[in-house]
Backbone as CSV, one residue per row, in Angstrom:
resi,resn,N_x,N_y,N_z,CA_x,CA_y,CA_z,C_x,C_y,C_z
1,MET,-36.633,-2.863,15.403,-35.806,-3.848,15.064,-34.636,-2.499,14.709
2,GLU,-33.525,-2.545,14.916,-32.046,-1.980,14.541,-32.470,-1.498,13.052
3,LYS,-31.808,-0.283,12.669,-31.579,-0.600,11.133,-29.908,-1.130,11.148
4,ILE,-30.110,-1.537,9.996,-28.865,-2.559,8.864,-28.201,-1.486,8.602
5,LYS,-26.809,-0.853,9.328,-25.998,0.283,7.986,-25.435,0.025,6.778
6,SER,-25.974,0.577,5.904,-25.514,0.370,4.979,-23.734,0.183,4.844
7,PRO,-22.884,-0.181,3.680,-21.780,-0.593,4.141,-21.149,1.438,2.865
8,LYS,-19.934,1.241,3.002,-19.174,2.152,2.461,-18.412,1.386,1.542
9,TYR,-18.089,2.536,-0.245,-16.691,1.237,-0.490,-16.138,2.601,-0.878
10,VAL,-14.995,1.798,-0.643,-13.317,3.108,-0.333,-12.735,2.162,-1.912
11,GLN,-12.496,3.191,-3.213,-11.940,2.481,-4.076,-10.354,2.804,-3.809
12,LEU,-9.598,1.751,-4.464,-8.053,1.834,-4.445,-7.149,2.475,-5.524
13,ALA,-6.339,2.908,-5.416,-5.715,3.205,-6.349,-5.518,2.843,-7.925
14,SER,-5.406,1.665,-7.736,-5.249,0.818,-8.866,-5.669,-0.792,-8.627
15,HIS,-5.704,-1.875,-9.758,-5.450,-3.738,-9.819,-4.407,-3.596,-9.094
16,MET,-3.158,-3.256,-9.239,-2.387,-3.597,-8.135,-2.476,-3.623,-6.724
17,GLU,-2.979,-2.614,-6.656,-3.078,-2.636,-4.966,-4.033,-3.480,-4.490
18,PHE,-5.006,-3.774,-5.226,-6.200,-4.730,-4.507,-5.380,-6.367,-4.554
19,SER,-4.661,-5.984,-5.708,-4.236,-7.647,-5.379,-3.378,-7.668,-4.549
20,ARG,-2.671,-6.806,-4.105,-1.454,-6.907,-3.163,-2.305,-7.223,-1.690
21,LEU,-3.210,-5.917,-1.963,-4.201,-6.674,-0.877,-4.653,-8.046,-0.267
22,VAL,-5.298,-8.619,-1.727,-5.561,-9.338,-1.265,-4.528,-11.183,-1.296
23,CYS,-3.570,-10.552,-1.823,-2.632,-11.420,-1.535,-1.433,-11.714,-0.921
24,ALA,-0.576,-10.631,-1.174,1.023,-10.060,-0.772,0.913,-10.621,0.608
25,LEU,1.954,-11.724,1.391,2.267,-11.678,2.988,0.516,-12.418,3.130
26,GLU,0.411,-13.031,2.572,-1.479,-14.181,3.347,-1.190,-15.266,3.018
27,ARG,-0.912,-15.788,4.427,-0.863,-17.422,4.111,-1.441,-18.346,3.128
28,ALA,-2.920,-17.494,3.367,-4.301,-17.976,2.114,-4.570,-17.059,1.509
29,PRO,-4.568,-16.770,0.083,-5.066,-15.249,-0.349,-6.762,-15.243,0.044
30,ARG,-6.653,-13.641,0.130,-8.656,-14.034,0.591,-9.245,-13.716,-0.944
31,VAL,-10.659,-14.352,-0.345,-11.785,-14.026,-1.284,-12.095,-13.122,-1.720
32,SER,-11.783,-12.431,-3.303,-12.593,-11.387,-3.776,-13.230,-11.894,-4.520
33,PHE,-14.194,-10.869,-4.423,-15.487,-11.047,-4.889,-16.199,-9.877,-6.213
34,LEU,-16.556,-10.217,-7.020,-17.063,-9.705,-8.350,-18.310,-9.253,-8.505
35,HIS,-18.710,-7.850,-8.612,-20.425,-7.516,-8.394,-20.402,-6.706,-9.229
36,GLU,-20.987,-5.631,-9.078,-21.613,-4.257,-9.142,-21.846,-3.070,-8.636
37,HIS,-21.126,-2.195,-8.848,-21.454,-1.030,-7.774,-21.247,-0.512,-8.762
38,ASP,-22.499,1.103,-8.463,-22.664,2.553,-9.048,-22.147,2.131,-10.687
39,GLY,-22.873,1.029,-11.182,-22.959,1.112,-12.103,-22.101,0.287,-13.005
40,LYS,-21.197,-0.105,-12.264,-19.987,-0.715,-12.978,-19.805,-2.484,-12.488
41,LYS,-19.376,-2.861,-12.884,-18.210,-4.122,-12.185,-16.865,-4.089,-11.371
42,ILE,-17.302,-3.898,-10.509,-15.630,-4.442,-9.605,-15.414,-5.588,-8.657
43,LEU,-13.776,-5.367,-8.493,-13.390,-6.401,-7.589,-13.343,-5.623,-6.203
44,ALA,-14.367,-6.954,-5.124,-13.906,-5.827,-3.309,-13.697,-6.831,-2.869
45,ILE,-13.555,-6.657,-1.788,-13.107,-7.407,-0.129,-13.645,-6.442,0.837
46,GLN,-14.469,-7.019,1.950,-14.595,-6.089,3.251,-13.004,-6.545,4.201
47,MET,-13.034,-4.988,4.209,-11.906,-5.055,5.268,-11.981,-4.520,6.719
48,ASP,-12.902,-3.664,7.449,-13.006,-3.255,9.055,-14.995,-3.512,8.517
49,LEU,-15.036,-3.749,10.344,-16.578,-2.639,10.500,-16.307,-1.398,11.121
50,LEU,-17.313,-0.433,10.845,-17.284,1.008,11.405,-18.385,0.935,12.295
51,LYS,-18.139,0.645,13.419,-19.583,0.770,14.083,-20.273,-0.483,13.298
52,GLU,-20.190,-1.427,12.895,-21.829,-2.081,12.675,-21.712,-1.647,11.022
53,ARG,-20.903,-0.778,10.538,-21.114,-0.500,9.153,-19.789,-1.343,8.502
54,PRO,-19.964,-2.388,7.836,-18.605,-2.689,6.791,-18.180,-1.602,5.156
55,VAL,-16.570,-1.532,6.095,-15.856,-0.822,5.331,-15.431,-1.671,3.624
56,ILE,-16.256,-1.861,2.645,-15.338,-2.419,1.829,-14.814,-1.692,0.402
57,TYR,-13.175,-2.466,0.328,-12.463,-1.721,-0.479,-12.692,-2.297,-1.979
58,TYR,-12.108,-2.058,-2.643,-12.713,-1.766,-4.689,-11.955,-1.513,-5.273
59,VAL,-12.000,-1.857,-6.443,-10.880,-1.594,-7.810,-12.067,-1.955,-9.380
60,PRO,-12.202,-0.820,-9.902,-13.070,-1.243,-11.294,-12.925,-2.576,-11.543
61,ILE,-12.885,-3.415,-12.308,-12.686,-4.593,-12.787,-12.099,-4.139,-14.069
62,GLU,-10.997,-4.720,-14.328,-9.943,-4.613,-15.988,-10.091,-5.954,-16.710
63,HIS,-10.891,-7.307,-16.856,-10.975,-8.067,-17.398,-11.413,-9.104,-16.508
64,ASN,-12.061,-10.623,-16.861,-13.065,-11.284,-16.363,-12.095,-12.200,-15.912
65,GLY,-12.512,-13.079,-15.060,-11.689,-14.441,-15.179,-12.288,-14.832,-13.656
66,HIS,-11.374,-15.784,-13.208,-11.188,-16.650,-12.167,-10.956,-16.200,-10.999
67,TYR,-9.592,-15.614,-11.069,-8.763,-16.010,-10.044,-8.051,-14.391,-10.073
68,ILE,-7.170,-13.625,-9.576,-6.350,-12.646,-9.631,-5.215,-13.511,-8.691
69,SER,-3.885,-13.401,-9.876,-2.883,-13.769,-9.875,-1.833,-12.634,-9.056
70,TYR,-0.649,-13.481,-8.422,0.132,-11.918,-7.927,1.023,-12.690,-7.349
71,GLY,1.948,-12.268,-7.868,3.811,-12.456,-7.502,4.612,-11.532,-8.196
72,PHE,6.173,-12.260,-8.043,6.907,-10.760,-8.398,7.566,-11.862,-9.548
73,ARG,8.280,-10.729,-10.742,9.304,-11.549,-11.725,10.134,-10.437,-11.615
74,ASN,11.114,-10.851,-11.933,13.129,-10.176,-11.631,12.780,-9.460,-10.592
75,GLY,11.881,-9.604,-9.099,12.269,-8.243,-8.595,10.777,-7.393,-8.352
76,LYS,10.305,-7.622,-9.266,9.131,-6.483,-9.361,7.777,-7.491,-9.291
77,GLU,6.493,-6.165,-8.874,5.180,-7.111,-8.666,5.112,-7.638,-9.694
78,GLU,4.093,-8.354,-9.151,2.836,-8.498,-10.954,1.514,-8.974,-11.003
79,ALA,0.820,-8.869,-11.458,-0.376,-9.297,-10.983,-1.616,-9.121,-12.478
80,GLY,-2.508,-9.914,-12.185,-3.778,-9.967,-13.086,-5.192,-10.596,-13.302
81,VAL,-5.590,-10.664,-14.186,-7.082,-11.670,-14.118,-6.672,-12.574,-14.573
82,VAL,-6.956,-14.235,-14.419,-6.485,-15.205,-15.118,-7.853,-16.182,-15.198
83,ASP,-7.870,-17.095,-15.790,-8.889,-18.224,-15.858,-8.845,-19.892,-15.200
84,ALA,-7.305,-19.457,-14.649,-6.662,-21.101,-13.920,-5.700,-20.833,-13.112
85,ILE,-5.204,-21.818,-13.163,-4.029,-21.504,-11.562,-2.893,-22.299,-12.403
86,SER,-1.630,-22.048,-12.564,-0.940,-22.596,-13.359,0.142,-22.139,-13.064
87,GLU,0.722,-21.181,-12.076,2.677,-21.390,-11.703,2.516,-21.704,-10.074
88,PRO,2.995,-22.217,-9.908,2.975,-22.420,-8.222,3.917,-21.646,-7.597
89,THR,4.843,-20.346,-8.533,5.178,-19.615,-7.353,4.311,-18.590,-7.094
90,LYS,3.232,-18.568,-7.577,2.607,-17.087,-7.810,1.305,-17.871,-6.857
91,LEU,0.709,-16.307,-6.415,-0.283,-16.555,-4.747,-1.963,-16.367,-6.561
92,TYR,-2.961,-16.860,-5.421,-3.861,-16.627,-6.248,-5.085,-16.391,-5.497
93,SER,-5.831,-15.259,-5.634,-7.134,-15.074,-5.219,-8.395,-15.852,-5.447
94,PRO,-9.553,-16.911,-5.282,-10.423,-16.843,-6.356,-11.365,-15.762,-6.165
95,ILE,-11.780,-15.599,-7.250,-13.243,-14.564,-7.364,-14.610,-15.486,-7.370
96,VAL,-15.336,-14.805,-6.428,-16.373,-15.298,-6.348,-17.351,-14.561,-7.432
97,LYS,-18.490,-14.289,-7.870,-19.270,-13.642,-8.902,-20.539,-13.698,-8.555
98,ILE,-20.873,-12.165,-7.761,-22.102,-12.126,-6.996,-23.421,-11.907,-8.498
99,LYS,-24.208,-12.302,-8.659,-25.295,-11.620,-9.408,-25.779,-10.645,-8.842
100,SER,-26.559,-10.907,-7.759,-27.399,-9.742,-7.206,-26.648,-9.596,-5.679
101,LEU,-26.892,-8.203,-5.424,-26.351,-7.424,-4.216,-27.569,-7.055,-3.419
102,PRO,-27.698,-8.147,-2.101,-28.785,-7.950,-1.189,-28.520,-6.434,-0.426
103,LEU,-29.922,-5.705,-0.114,-29.987,-3.757,0.109,-28.687,-3.903,1.122
104,SER,-28.322,-4.793,2.172,-27.594,-5.228,3.017,-26.201,-5.214,2.702
105,LEU,-25.737,-4.640,0.761,-24.530,-4.471,0.534,-24.541,-3.773,-0.547
106,ARG,-25.756,-2.708,-0.483,-26.065,-1.873,-1.183,-25.416,-0.003,-0.659
107,GLN,-24.280,0.705,-1.144,-23.924,1.617,-0.351,-25.307,2.775,-0.549
108,ASN,-25.497,3.302,0.680,-26.723,4.508,0.773,-26.203,5.572,1.219
109,GLY,-25.798,6.706,0.276,-25.607,7.830,-0.003,-26.205,8.735,0.692
110,ASP,-27.325,8.579,1.510,-28.102,9.085,2.418,-27.952,9.737,4.247
111,GLU,-26.984,8.272,4.509,-26.917,8.028,5.888,-25.584,9.145,6.455
112,GLN,-25.633,9.104,7.831,-24.796,9.715,8.567,-23.953,8.737,8.995
113,LEU,-22.641,9.614,8.648,-21.100,7.962,8.318,-20.279,8.960,9.314
114,GLU,-20.380,7.112,10.476,-18.920,7.673,11.407,-17.570,7.469,10.897
115,LYS,-17.066,8.266,11.477,-15.765,8.255,11.704,-14.626,7.802,12.197
116,TYR,-13.376,7.245,11.762,-12.311,7.611,12.056,-11.528,8.720,12.564
117,GLU,-10.929,8.550,14.487,-10.624,9.483,15.088,-9.238,9.078,14.293
118,LEU,-8.297,10.416,14.197,-7.083,10.818,13.797,-6.117,10.365,14.828
119,LEU,-4.750,9.167,14.653,-3.622,9.430,16.060,-2.471,8.922,15.351
120,GLU,-1.951,10.394,15.549,-0.807,10.586,14.832,0.437,9.888,15.744
121,LEU,0.966,9.248,15.362,2.091,8.040,15.791,3.366,9.677,16.172
122,GLU,4.897,8.897,16.383,5.635,9.700,16.209,6.511,9.384,15.231
123,ASP,7.206,8.225,14.667,7.515,7.358,14.027,7.101,6.279,13.219
124,LEU,7.824,6.158,12.336,7.556,4.280,11.467,7.626,3.054,11.971
125,ALA,8.557,3.448,13.015,8.988,2.387,14.670,7.338,2.129,15.302
126,SER,7.188,3.363,15.356,5.911,3.227,16.553,5.075,2.820,15.077
127,LEU,4.425,3.309,13.955,3.760,2.686,13.429,3.389,0.709,12.914
128,ALA,4.917,0.518,12.401,5.230,-0.233,12.830,5.170,-1.950,13.415
129,LYS,5.296,-1.123,15.088,4.730,-1.994,16.193,3.646,-2.271,16.212
130,ILE,2.330,-0.961,16.176,1.263,-1.247,16.140,0.084,-2.067,15.280
131,SER,0.725,-2.331,13.632,0.245,-2.435,12.824,0.506,-3.703,12.979
132,TYR,1.386,-4.712,14.237,1.828,-6.027,13.639,0.307,-6.842,15.118
133,GLY,-0.132,-5.841,15.446,-1.510,-6.462,16.281,-1.476,-7.318,17.350
134,TYR,-2.591,-8.113,17.149,-2.071,-9.250,17.903,-2.224,-10.842,17.126
135,ASP,-2.165,-10.757,15.718,-2.178,-11.800,15.223,-0.326,-12.013,14.684
136,GLU,-0.457,-13.227,13.645,1.174,-13.869,13.300,1.741,-12.805,12.032
137,ALA,0.294,-12.402,11.263,0.263,-11.847,10.383,0.207,-9.606,10.166
138,PRO,1.039,-8.743,10.115,0.496,-7.441,10.476,-1.083,-6.998,9.605
139,PHE,-1.300,-6.194,9.998,-2.561,-5.054,9.513,-1.909,-4.265,8.392
140,PRO,-2.489,-4.213,6.867,-2.577,-3.797,6.060,-2.046,-2.233,6.529
141,LEU,-1.063,-1.809,5.886,-0.699,0.328,5.885,-1.453,0.381,4.920
142,PHE,-2.280,1.694,5.464,-3.245,2.286,4.064,-2.710,3.885,3.914
143,ALA,-2.123,3.796,2.600,-1.785,5.389,2.225,-2.586,5.999,1.244
144,PHE,-2.782,7.742,1.734,-3.493,8.570,0.340,-2.631,9.717,0.993
145,PRO,-3.218,10.851,-0.507,-3.608,11.843,-0.099,-3.663,12.729,0.892
146,HIS,-2.794,13.767,1.266,-3.597,14.651,2.176,-3.463,16.146,2.308
147,LYS,-3.667,17.033,2.831,-3.240,18.782,2.428,-1.980,18.642,2.658
148,ASP,-1.211,19.891,1.813,-0.521,20.918,1.361,1.043,19.511,1.046
149,ASN,0.092,18.870,-0.042,0.816,17.745,-0.792,1.729,16.445,0.268
150,LYS,1.301,16.776,1.404,1.388,15.848,2.178,0.702,14.068,1.987
151,TRP,1.311,12.847,2.247,0.839,11.569,2.733,0.453,11.356,3.381
152,LEU,-0.707,10.710,4.238,-0.694,9.877,5.451,-0.925,8.809,5.420
153,LEU,0.004,7.723,6.015,0.255,6.325,6.325,0.271,5.852,7.413
154,GLY,-1.267,4.880,7.447,-1.009,3.536,8.692,-2.533,3.017,8.623
155,VAL,-2.859,2.222,10.329,-3.583,1.421,10.135,-4.722,1.444,11.410
156,PHE,-5.701,1.127,10.559,-7.025,1.182,11.332,-6.874,-0.200,12.862
157,MET,-7.698,0.778,13.915,-7.204,-0.087,14.835,-8.879,0.353,15.981
158,ASN,-9.224,-0.502,16.370,-10.306,-0.130,17.374,-9.353,-1.017,18.940
159,PHE,-9.686,0.019,20.543,-9.041,-0.937,21.469,-9.927,-1.908,22.366
160,ASN,-11.189,-1.488,21.603,-12.386,-1.762,22.572,-13.569,-1.737,21.581
161,GLU,-14.408,-2.672,21.828,-15.558,-3.307,20.618,-16.369,-1.827,20.850
162,GLU,-16.491,-1.317,22.368,-17.355,-0.362,22.356,-17.167,1.426,22.320
163,GLY,-15.778,1.250,22.175,-15.488,2.495,21.832,-14.841,3.250,20.251
164,PRO,-14.092,3.999,20.095,-14.191,4.767,19.110,-13.007,3.844,18.336
165,SER,-13.110,4.350,17.399,-12.107,3.335,16.180,-11.233,4.630,15.425
166,TYR,-9.945,4.236,15.313,-8.421,5.086,15.408,-8.090,5.101,13.544
167,PHE,-7.330,5.853,12.930,-6.587,6.068,12.160,-5.641,6.253,12.188
168,CYS,-4.684,5.255,13.552,-3.575,5.246,13.970,-2.249,5.363,12.568
169,HIS,-1.851,6.998,12.321,-0.592,7.546,11.029,0.793,7.946,11.395
170,VAL,1.690,7.785,10.441,2.453,9.454,10.705,1.840,10.073,9.386
171,VAL,2.515,11.205,9.491,2.518,11.882,8.196,3.754,12.113,7.113
172,LEU,3.793,11.648,5.837,5.101,11.809,5.167,4.834,12.729,4.258
173,ASP,5.766,13.517,3.693,6.423,14.252,3.355,5.792,14.128,1.426
174,SER,6.178,13.022,1.511,5.234,12.580,-0.215,5.605,10.985,-0.281
175,GLU,4.615,10.685,-1.019,4.107,9.463,-1.706,5.070,8.014,-1.506
176,PRO,4.535,6.923,-0.711,5.758,6.200,-0.745,5.721,5.273,-1.913
177,SER,6.666,5.490,-2.143,7.820,4.797,-3.462,7.663,3.650,-3.650
178,ARG,7.539,2.827,-2.862,7.683,1.362,-2.317,6.740,0.973,-2.105
179,PRO,6.196,-0.973,-2.031,5.279,-1.360,-1.877,4.693,-1.735,-0.095
180,PHE,6.731,-2.282,0.087,6.305,-2.627,1.664,7.008,-1.973,2.352
181,LEU,6.456,-2.017,3.863,7.654,-1.459,5.049,8.366,-2.418,5.637
182,LYS,9.660,-2.552,5.485,10.475,-3.628,6.038,11.243,-3.090,7.349
183,TYR,10.761,-3.862,8.168,11.285,-3.719,9.936,11.931,-5.318,10.311
184,ALA,12.848,-5.032,11.277,13.296,-5.564,12.066,12.842,-5.727,13.631
185,MET,12.065,-6.220,14.195,12.152,-6.404,15.416,13.082,-6.184,16.277
186,HIS,14.313,-6.885,16.425,14.961,-7.667,17.398,16.833,-6.129,17.357
187,ASN,16.050,-4.822,16.288,17.261,-4.114,16.579,16.062,-2.862,16.718
188,GLY,16.796,-1.893,16.683,16.474,-0.266,17.075,16.506,0.520,15.400
189,ASN,16.583,-0.232,14.427,17.039,0.563,13.121,15.124,1.013,12.779
190,MET,15.498,2.032,11.950,14.242,2.740,11.679,13.489,1.846,10.605
191,PRO,11.768,1.521,10.716,11.657,0.742,9.368,12.180,1.489,8.127
192,VAL,12.241,0.877,6.722,12.798,1.579,5.604,11.479,0.739,4.501
193,PHE,11.724,1.843,3.826,10.158,1.160,2.302,11.124,0.369,1.126
194,THR,10.567,-0.869,0.494,11.337,-1.698,0.150,9.950,-2.433,-0.870
195,ASP,10.879,-2.408,-1.804,9.609,-3.976,-3.141,10.602,-5.326,-2.735
196,ASN,11.427,-5.630,-2.430,11.921,-6.254,-2.004,11.416,-7.579,-0.585
197,VAL,10.925,-8.466,-0.771,10.161,-9.190,0.882,10.948,-10.532,1.202
198,ASN,12.392,-11.000,0.440,12.741,-12.049,-0.039,13.981,-12.020,1.648
199,GLU,14.567,-10.411,2.398,14.911,-10.948,3.336,14.826,-11.553,4.569
200,HIS,16.241,-12.257,4.960,15.536,-12.936,6.666,15.524,-11.870,7.477
201,GLY,14.793,-12.062,8.290,15.079,-10.980,9.528,14.278,-9.978,9.830
202,TYR,13.315,-9.873,8.442,12.989,-8.631,8.886,11.212,-9.672,8.962
203,THR,10.578,-8.271,9.411,8.909,-8.152,9.047,8.707,-6.897,8.008
204,TYR,7.908,-7.439,6.951,7.467,-6.876,5.847,6.146,-6.821,5.755
205,ILE,5.157,-5.482,5.991,4.070,-4.904,6.155,3.948,-4.425,4.904
206,LYS,2.220,-4.134,3.979,2.291,-3.961,2.834,1.369,-2.894,3.070
207,ILE,1.601,-1.832,1.950,1.136,-0.897,2.329,-0.181,-0.781,0.949
208,ILE,-1.307,-0.211,1.127,-1.936,-0.382,-0.071,-2.384,1.443,-0.197
209,LYS,-2.486,1.883,-1.142,-2.184,3.328,-1.776,-4.603,3.564,-2.403
210,LEU,-5.049,4.560,-1.655,-6.158,4.707,-2.051,-5.778,6.005,-3.366
211,ARG,-7.575,5.896,-3.844,-7.474,6.503,-5.078,-7.324,7.837,-4.571
212,GLU,-8.169,8.484,-3.535,-7.771,9.583,-2.757,-8.092,9.488,-1.232
213,ALA,-8.513,10.659,-0.664,-8.461,11.030,0.558,-9.079,9.690,1.171
214,HIS,-8.931,9.066,2.212,-10.016,8.002,2.941,-11.450,8.990,3.225
215,PRO,-12.397,8.525,2.726,-13.836,8.911,3.302,-14.294,9.040,4.759
216,LEU,-13.687,8.050,5.718,-14.215,7.789,6.474,-13.447,8.520,7.924
217,VAL,-12.709,9.157,7.221,-11.578,9.614,8.619,-11.646,10.886,8.755
218,ASP,-11.678,11.429,10.150,-12.193,12.716,10.296,-10.943,13.502,11.005
219,TYR,-10.771,14.322,9.719,-9.426,15.353,9.418,-9.870,16.634,10.362
220,VAL,-10.595,16.509,11.032,-11.234,17.978,11.846,-10.019,17.955,13.254
């Protein structure tokens, strides 16, 4: 019998990053899972499979509750953990509380980990195009610090199930200043970072910051 590969947990930079990941620009918010990891209560969601290994993104939980609420007030994001759905203008991710994890969802630090290969793109327009994928909504972009004070911004993809997985990315001179990338498919203008997702005629792609460099990217 083939051994089941244990998941890899990757910490996000903040609770806001997690809230944006599960709620922003989603037709229906994703379900969040609350359970214990490394001795702490966390909110977690699986976002990928890397060679049959679950890749799970998480943040330590700050307050207990039944939903993550996410929305905008005066043009700025706001998020929190609440007990009830109360504001129709907000999005709510239901929190499923797991009492005990099976072995298949517990991280094993002794395993040899597969890595995403780096695939550098020419510009933000190329990144926006490839992140749109084959679905109606674009894939999230992940951002994290790299060497020489640079940042990497990109999307995780594999082009066939049997082949390698890639981190298709661009190199930025500094940390992304705003949480979304705005792009117009019908013209040749370069995408720009924004915190406003209400202008019509544009595609918006959410950016999710990690606490530190992604542990599954092969930087060689």
